[in-house]
N, C-alpha and C positions, 0 to 999 in steps of 0.2 A: 479845401475843406479837410479838417483833421479827421483821422480815423477814430473809431470808437476807443481804441486803446490809447491813442494820443490825447484824446479829450479827457478820458478818465485819469490818465497819468497827470495831466495838468491840474485837474480838479484836486486830486490827492495831494500833490505838491503844494498847492495853494492853501489847503484847508487842514491837513492832518495835524500839524504841530499845535495849532490853536485848539483843535478839537480834543486832543489829548489833554491840554491844559484845562479845558472846560470840564471834561469828565473827571479829571483829577480833583478839581475844585469841588465837584459834587460828591465824590467818594472818599477823598483823602488818601487814596492808595494808587500810586503811580503805576505799578505793575498791572493792577486790575483795569486802570484807565487805558493803558496801552493795549491790553488784550481786547477790551470791549470795542475800542475804536477800530482795531484791526478787523475784528469780526463784522462790525458795521460796514466797513468798506468792502469786505468780501460780499456781503449781502447786497450792497449797492451795485457792485459790478454785475451781479446776477440779474439785476433789474434795471441796468443802466439806461437802456433805451426808453423805458417807460418813465423813469425818474426825470430824465432830461426833457422828455416830451411834455411833462407836467409842469416844468419850470425849474426853479433852483433846487437841486437835490440836497443841499446842505442841511436844511431843517429836518428832512427825513433821516439822513445819516446821523445827525446829532441826537435825534429822538431815539433811534435804535441803539446807539452807543450808550446813552444814559440809561436806558431801560435794561440793557444787558449788564451794565456795570452794577446797577442797584440790585438786580436779581442775583448776580454772582456774589456781591458783597454780603447780602443776607445769608446765602448758603455757606459762605466761608468765614463767617464771623469768628469761629473758634481758631481757624488758621491765622487770621489777622491778630488775634489776641496773643497767640504763641509767638508770632513775629515781633510784636511789641515787647514781650517779655525778654526776648533775646537781643533787642536793639535793631536799629536800622542797618541796611546794607552799608558797607564801608565806602562804596563808590558813588553813593548818592550825594549830589552837591549840597552844600550847606544852605539852609534857608535863613533869611533874616528873621529877627525876633517878631517883627510885624506879621510876616507870612505865617510863621508857626502859630502865633496867637489866632490869626484869622482861620487857619485850617483847623485848629483845635475847636474853635467856636463853631465853625460850620459842621464839624463832625457830630456835635452835640444836638444839632437840629434834626427834627424828623426828616426823612428823605424827601418828602414832597415840598417842605419848606426850603430845604437845601437846594433842591433842583431849581425852584423859581428864583431864588436869590442869585444863583450862578447865572442863569439865563438872562435875567433882567439887569442885574447890577454889574456883573463881570463881563457879559457879552453885549450889554446895552440894547437888548431886544425890547421892543415895546410890549406892554402887558398883553395886547391882543395876540401877538405872535407867540408869546410864552403860553397863553391859554390854549392856542391851537396845538402847540407842540406837546403839551402835557395832558391834553384832553380834558380841560376844565373850563369853567366859565371865567369871564374877565373878573367877576366879583370874587370868585374863589381864589384866583391868583392874587388879587389885591389883599384879600384876607390873609393868605399865607405869607405874603410879603410883609404885611403889617406885623403879624405875630413873630416872624423871623427877625425883623428889624428890632423889635422890642427885646427879644431874647439875646440877639447879638449885641445890642447896646449895653445890656446888663453885663454880659460876659466880657466884652471888650473894654468896658469902662475900668475894669480892674487891671487890665494889662496894657493900657494905652501905650503908645503915644496917641495923642488926641487926633492927629490927622488921619490915622487909620480908622478910628471909630467914626469920625465924621464922614469919610468917604463911603464906608460900607453901609452905615445906617442912615445916611442922608441928613445929618444935622448941620451941614456946612455948605 
């Protein structure tokens, strides 16, 4: 039987990279995503036995990371704007035009809509699980998804390629 540390290390190794990508998709800020995810794992370690006793700890860690990132993002909006004025870090890998368009469109969504889009469409979580993670009803999640798809469809229609628009807003 693995030790608590080995169990946590295996969980971290299996989930951290995708969780950073998820939180990055929600916030549009890689540094904030990495910080929020790291803090979420620290909090998970402190509650590890309870989390594993209750089942899969990933939804809890993901919820904590997203909430931390959104909270931090709101408080540091001015810092983010200053960073954008001075340009991105030089060591950040280049993104495709599709990804840039998608990230820009996601940034323009209200945080609650952005969060449900990422969880449902990018992580393929069912509406019911998204609702549990964000603390909303299934109907509220569906409404947010519908509004977000409409907004993304309008914004991405101008920047196509069509395959990106179809994948994200569900027209294909």
